[in-house]
C-alpha positions in Angstrom: 0.0 0.0 0.1 1.2 3.4 -0.9 1.0 6.3 1.7 -0.4 9.3 0.1 0.2 12.8 1.3 -3.1 14.7 1.4 -3.0 18.5 2.1 -6.4 20.3 2.4 -6.6 23.2 0.2 -8.6 25.5 2.4 -8.7 28.6 0.1 -9.9 26.7 -3.0 -12.5 25.0 -0.9 -13.7 28.3 0.7 -13.9 29.9 -2.6 -15.8 26.9 -4.0 -18.3 27.1 -1.0 -18.8 30.8 -1.6 -19.3 30.6 -5.3 -21.7 27.6 -4.8 -23.6 29.5 -2.2 -25.0 31.9 -4.8 -28.8 31.9 -4.5 -29.1 29.7 -1.4 -31.7 30.7 1.2 -29.8 28.9 4.0 -28.7 32.2 5.6 -32.0 34.0 5.6 -33.2 33.9 9.0 -31.8 34.3 12.5 -34.4 33.8 15.3 -33.9 35.8 18.5 -36.0 36.7 21.4 -36.5 40.5 21.4 -38.5 42.1 24.3 -40.0 38.8 24.9 -41.0 38.1 21.4 -39.7 35.5 18.9 -38.1 37.8 16.0 -36.4 37.3 12.7 -33.4 39.7 13.3 -32.4 39.3 9.6 -35.8 40.3 8.3 -36.1 37.4 6.0 -32.8 37.9 4.5 -32.6 41.7 4.0 -30.0 41.8 6.8 -28.1 38.5 6.3 -24.7 39.8 5.2 -23.0 39.0 8.6 -24.8 35.8 8.9 -23.7 34.7 5.5 -19.9 35.6 5.9 -19.6 34.4 9.5 -21.6 31.2 8.7 -19.3 30.3 6.0 -16.2 31.2 7.9 -17.3 29.3 10.9 -17.5 26.1 8.6 -13.7 26.6 8.1 -12.9 27.4 11.7 -11.7 30.9 10.6 -14.1 32.6 12.9 -15.6 31.8 16.4 -19.4 31.3 15.7 -22.0 32.6 13.6 -22.7 36.5 14.0 -25.7 38.5 13.2 -24.1 42.0 12.9 -21.3 43.5 10.8 -19.9 45.1 13.8 -19.5 41.9 15.8 -18.3 39.9 12.8 -15.4 42.5 12.1 -14.5 42.5 16.0 -14.3 38.7 15.9 -12.3 38.8 12.5 -9.7 41.0 14.3 -9.7 39.0 17.4 -9.1 35.5 15.7 -6.1 36.7 13.4 -7.7 38.3 10.4 -5.5 41.2 9.4 -6.4 44.4 7.5 -4.7 44.7 4.2 -5.0 46.8 1.0 -4.6 43.8 -1.4 -7.7 42.4 -3.2 -7.0 38.7 -3.5 -9.5 35.8 -3.8 -11.1 34.9 -0.4 -10.5 38.2 1.5 -13.5 39.6 3.5 -14.6 43.1 2.3 -16.5 45.6 4.3 -18.4 48.3 2.6 -19.7 51.7 3.8 -23.0 53.0 3.1 -24.1 53.7 -0.4 -23.7 57.2 -1.9 -27.4 57.2 -2.7 -28.3 56.9 0.9 -30.4 53.9 0.6 -28.9 52.4 3.8 -27.3 53.7 6.9 -25.4 50.4 7.7 -22.2 48.7 6.6 -22.1 45.5 4.7 -19.7 42.5 4.5 -19.0 39.8 1.9 -16.2 38.0 0.1 -14.0 38.9 -2.9 -13.9 36.4 -5.6 -11.7 37.7 -8.6 -11.8 40.2 -11.6 -13.5 43.0 -9.4 -16.2 40.7 -8.4 -17.6 40.0 -5.0 -20.2 37.7 -3.4 -22.3 38.9 -0.5 -25.9 39.0 0.6 -28.2 40.9 -1.9 -30.9 42.4 0.3 -33.3 42.8 -2.8 -33.0 39.0 -3.5 -32.5 38.0 0.1 -29.8 35.6 -0.9 -26.1 35.6 -1.7 -25.3 36.9 -5.1 -22.5 37.9 -7.4 -21.8 41.6 -8.0 -19.2 44.3 -8.8 -16.9 45.0 -5.9 -18.5 48.5 -5.4 -22.0 47.7 -6.6 -21.6 50.4 -9.3 -19.6 53.1 -10.5 -18.3 55.8 -8.0 -20.9 58.6 -8.2 -23.9 56.3 -8.7 -26.6 55.8 -6.0 -25.7 52.2 -5.7 -21.9 52.8 -5.3 -20.7 51.4 -2.1 -17.0 52.3 -0.9 -14.9 49.5 0.4 -13.8 50.6 3.8 -11.8 47.5 4.9 -10.4 44.4 3.5 -9.2 41.4 5.8 -7.1 38.6 5.0 -6.4 35.5 7.0 -2.8 34.3 7.2 -3.8 30.6 6.6 -5.6 31.6 3.2 -2.6 32.5 1.1 
């Protein structure tokens, strides 16, 4: 019997999972008790970006657990070894500011894939989807500036 050396390719597998997640409804709902009432805090997928990113990263032990907000996801990324960078490489986590059109007042989070494309939760569709890394041209109502890029040292 020949012994084979098997080395998991975490980055390649992560990218496959992210790309294969497009259109899935699995990240649409997080139930919580709010003021004594059972509430879907992600509003049926409208606010699922942090759940999506942290859910996938937790599958690979690259984050501690699933998170419901961008703020707690970022805090955890920094605590578990993700580093801020300026380099766009497949597999990095992108954080976007509010859109120039003023449609939202909250940040957004997702994954960079390649060729100026990202995958994140699309609130209109309520599922993860592929899009331009800034959601549109600078100056347009849909443009969202990238305010942070996080890379993990194990994903090189």
